[in-house]
C-alpha positions in Angstrom: -112.2 -99.8 69.5 -114.5 -97.4 71.4 -117.6 -98.2 73.4 -119.9 -98.0 70.6 -118.7 -100.4 68.4 -116.8 -97.3 66.4 -113.0 -97.5 65.4 -111.0 -94.4 66.9 -108.7 -92.9 64.9 -105.5 -92.5 67.3 -103.5 -91.5 64.7 -105.4 -88.3 64.1 -105.8 -87.8 67.7 -101.9 -88.1 68.0 -101.8 -85.6 65.0 -103.6 -82.8 66.4 -101.3 -83.0 68.6 -98.5 -82.7 67.1 -99.9 -80.3 64.9 -100.5 -77.8 67.6 -96.9 -78.4 68.6 -95.5 -77.2 65.1 -97.8 -74.3 64.8 -96.4 -73.4 68.5 -99.5 -73.6 70.6 -98.5 -76.3 72.6 -94.9 -78.0 73.5 -94.4 -81.8 73.7 -92.8 -82.8 77.3 -91.2 -86.0 76.7 -89.1 -87.6 79.4 -85.8 -88.8 78.0 -86.0 -92.4 79.2 -88.0 -92.8 75.5 -84.7 -93.4 74.0 -84.0 -96.5 76.2 -87.6 -97.8 75.9 -88.1 -97.6 72.3 -85.2 -100.0 71.3 -86.9 -103.2 71.2 -85.9 -103.5 67.5 -82.1 -105.1 66.6 -81.8 -102.1 63.2 -83.2 -99.1 65.2 -84.9 -96.8 62.9 -87.7 -96.4 65.2 -85.1 -95.4 68.0 -83.4 -93.2 65.5 -86.6 -92.0 64.4 -87.6 -90.8 68.3 -84.4 -89.5 68.4 -84.9 -87.1 65.7 -88.5 -86.3 67.0 -86.5 -84.8 69.9 -84.5 -82.2 68.2 -87.7 -80.2 67.5 -87.9 -76.7 69.2 -91.6 -77.7 70.0 -90.0 -80.5 72.1 -89.0 -80.3 75.8 -87.2 -83.6 76.7 -87.1 -84.0 80.6 -84.1 -85.7 82.0 -84.9 -88.8 84.4 -83.0 -86.8 87.1 -82.7 -88.1 90.9 -86.2 -86.2 91.6 -87.9 -88.1 88.6 -86.4 -91.3 89.9 -87.7 -90.7 93.6 -91.1 -89.9 92.4 -91.4 -92.7 90.4 -90.4 -95.3 92.6 -93.0 -93.5 94.7 -95.5 -93.9 92.2 -94.4 -98.3 92.2 -94.8 -98.4 96.0 -98.2 -96.7 95.8 -99.9 -99.8 94.8 -101.0 -98.7 91.2 -99.7 -101.0 89.3 -97.6 -99.6 87.3 -95.2 -100.9 85.2 -91.3 -99.3 85.3 -91.4 -97.2 82.6 -95.0 -96.1 83.1 -93.9 -94.6 86.0 -90.7 -92.7 84.8 -93.4 -91.5 82.3 -95.6 -90.2 84.8 -93.3 -89.0 87.5 -91.9 -87.0 84.6 -95.3 -85.0 83.9 -95.6 -84.7 88.0 -92.3 -83.2 88.5 -92.2 -80.8 85.7 -95.9 -80.0 86.3 -97.2 -80.8 82.9 -101.1 -79.7 81.7 -101.5 -82.9 80.5 -100.3 -86.6 80.0 -101.8 -88.2 77.0 -102.5 -92.3 76.2 -104.6 -94.9 75.4 -103.8 -96.9 78.4 -106.9 -98.1 80.4 -104.7 -98.3 83.6 -103.1 -94.9 83.4 -106.2 -93.3 82.2 -107.8 -94.8 85.1 -105.3 -92.3 87.4 -106.5 -88.6 85.8 -106.7 -86.8 88.3 -105.7 -88.7 91.1 -101.7 -87.8 91.3 -100.4 -84.5 92.6 -97.7 -82.6 90.5 -95.4 -80.8 92.1 -96.8 -77.6 92.9 -99.8 -79.5 94.1 -102.6 -79.7 91.2 -103.9 -82.6 90.0 -102.4 -84.4 86.8 -104.7 -84.0 83.9 -104.0 -88.1 81.8 -106.5 -88.2 79.0 -106.4 -89.4 75.2 -104.7 -87.0 72.5 -107.1 -84.3 70.7 -107.0 -80.9 70.5 -105.8 -78.5 73.2 -106.5 -75.6 74.7 -103.4 -74.8 77.2 -100.8 -72.2 76.7 -97.4 -73.6 75.9 -95.5 -74.5 79.0 -92.5 -72.7 78.6 -94.7 -69.4 78.5 -96.4 -70.4 81.5 -93.3 -71.0 83.2 -92.4 -67.7 81.9 -95.3 -65.7 82.5 -94.9 -65.3 86.5 
């Protein structure tokens, strides 16, 4: 619920990002840690949907490698009160130099503009919504 008492349409906010990705206007960068994080149910249907989502051309999976692990550990030790999963997701974004991290988590939103990406710029953490950024792949190859 928003401060003004209105109900936030989170599905529509996420859908706008997904539609932009499907249209080739952006890529969705996802930590491969998601494959593990969603395995909370026994039948696996949600986990299977997440794994299938990784197969889309507009999804760029980023492995939790040594660099992401080290950065996640640094985030955990920095006193932000992050859970290990959140630290892994933020570290993935920082190491991959993504433009935005989308979340509805108030603790993560409070870190907007406070974390340095590998390229030295600050990470934008915001709620999902329509974007104007160029695709990450195009940015990396336009140098």
